[in-house]
C-alpha positions in Angstrom: 53.3 35.0 54.6 51.4 37.3 57.6 50.1 36.3 61.0 47.3 37.4 60.8 46.1 36.2 64.4 47.0 39.6 66.2 44.4 41.2 63.4 41.8 38.7 64.2 41.8 39.2 68.4 42.0 43.2 67.7 38.7 42.3 65.1 36.9 40.2 67.6 37.7 42.7 71.0 36.2 45.8 68.6 33.4 43.4 67.5 32.5 42.4 71.0 33.0 45.7 72.9 30.5 47.2 69.6 28.0 44.2 71.3 28.3 45.1 74.5 27.7 48.6 73.5 24.5 47.7 71.5 23.3 45.4 74.4 23.7 48.0 77.1 20.5 48.7 79.8 19.8 52.3 78.8 21.8 54.7 77.0 25.7 55.4 77.6 27.4 58.9 78.3 27.0 60.7 75.2 29.8 61.0 73.0 32.0 64.2 74.7 31.5 67.3 72.0 33.5 66.3 68.5 33.7 62.9 69.3 32.0 60.1 67.5 29.0 57.7 68.7 29.1 54.0 68.0 28.0 53.6 65.1 30.1 56.4 63.7 32.9 54.6 65.2 31.7 51.6 63.1 31.0 53.3 59.7 34.7 54.9 60.3 36.3 51.1 61.3 34.4 50.0 58.3 36.1 53.1 55.9 39.5 52.0 57.2 39.1 48.2 56.3 37.8 48.8 52.8 40.6 51.0 51.7 42.7 48.1 53.8 41.6 45.6 51.5 41.3 47.9 48.7 45.8 48.4 49.2 46.2 44.5 49.6 44.2 43.6 46.6 46.0 46.8 44.8 49.3 44.9 45.7 48.5 41.5 44.7 47.4 42.5 41.0 50.5 44.7 40.6 48.7 48.0 40.2 50.5 51.3 41.8 48.2 52.0 44.8 48.1 54.4 48.2 47.2 54.4 51.5 45.2 57.4 52.5 42.7 57.2 55.7 41.4 60.8 55.0 37.8 59.6 53.6 37.5 57.7 56.6 37.4 60.9 58.9 34.8 62.6 56.1 31.2 63.0 58.7 28.9 63.0 55.1 31.2 59.4 54.2 30.4 58.4 57.7 27.0 59.0 57.8 26.7 57.3 54.3 28.2 54.2 55.3 25.8 54.0 58.7 22.8 54.5 55.9 23.9 52.1 54.0 24.7 49.5 56.5 21.9 49.9 57.8 22.9 50.9 61.2 25.2 49.6 64.2 24.4 46.0 63.1 24.7 46.3 59.5 28.2 48.0 60.3 28.9 45.1 62.6 28.5 42.8 59.9 30.3 44.4 57.6 33.5 44.6 59.9 32.9 40.8 60.4 33.4 40.1 57.0 36.5 42.7 56.1 38.1 41.0 58.9 37.6 37.8 56.9 39.0 39.3 54.2 41.7 41.0 55.1 43.3 38.1 57.6 42.8 35.8 54.0 44.8 38.2 51.7 47.6 39.2 54.2 47.8 35.8 55.7 47.0 33.0 52.9 49.2 32.7 49.9 47.6 35.5 48.1 50.4 38.0 48.7 54.1 36.9 48.9 56.6 38.4 51.3 57.7 40.2 49.3 54.5 42.1 47.8 54.1 42.3 52.0 57.4 44.6 51.7 55.9 46.9 49.4 56.0 50.1 50.0 52.8 52.0 49.6 53.0 55.4 50.1 50.7 56.3 53.4 48.9 59.5 54.8 47.3 58.6 57.6 45.7 61.9 59.9 43.3 61.7 63.8 41.9 64.7 64.8 43.1 67.1 62.2 47.1 65.6 63.1 49.1 64.2 60.5 50.7 61.1 61.7 52.0 59.4 58.7 53.3 60.9 55.1 55.6 58.6 53.9 56.0 55.0 52.1 55.3 52.0 54.4 55.8 48.1 53.8 52.8 46.9 52.9 53.2 44.7 56.1 53.1 47.3 58.1 49.6 49.0 57.3 48.2 45.6 58.4 50.3 45.8 61.6 49.4 48.9 62.6 45.3 48.2 61.9 46.3 45.3 64.4 48.3 47.1 67.1 47.1 50.7 67.0 43.9 51.5 64.5 41.5 48.5 66.3 42.8 48.6 70.1 42.0 52.2 70.0 38.5 52.5 68.5 37.8 49.5 70.9 38.8 51.7 73.6 36.6 54.3 72.2 33.4 52.2 71.9 33.9 50.8 75.2 34.5 54.4 76.4 30.3 55.1 75.5 29.3 52.7 78.3 27.6 53.6 81.4 29.6 52.6 84.1 27.4 49.7 85.4 28.2 48.1 82.0 31.8 48.3 81.7 32.6 47.3 85.1 30.4 44.0 83.3 32.9 43.7 79.9 35.9 44.1 81.9 35.2 40.6 84.2 
């Protein structure tokens, strides 16, 4: 069994940041050239969450599975995700539901310790840089989401806030 408290905390922080950005008075600074806006960040997180649910379910089903984040980086797929969710509020709802599903799968009786130790072929890219291209234990995929992926996107969201809102969010 996996302790999902860090994953729950990381999702809560991301969703709080997303709500703060959505509620900020006036537009925040534009995303730097080549960077994502808030909806694009949230769509990416949704796509990563869906891929993580799929890999957990695949291992639980005894299927051969892989974990590859390239589709979550595709501009067309990100825009389609935004449209299908109906924008930021819908994306936040999806992320919340995915967080619940991931915590239930990873932390409940759905997966044994042996299944969480299953080596899954992983390919992770960021900004066109290959970060991981090797098998990883399923457990490490989930902890990486909690320790690296979600906190990184939380910071990315908060960087979109106007200066006065950042001061308020830090309190």
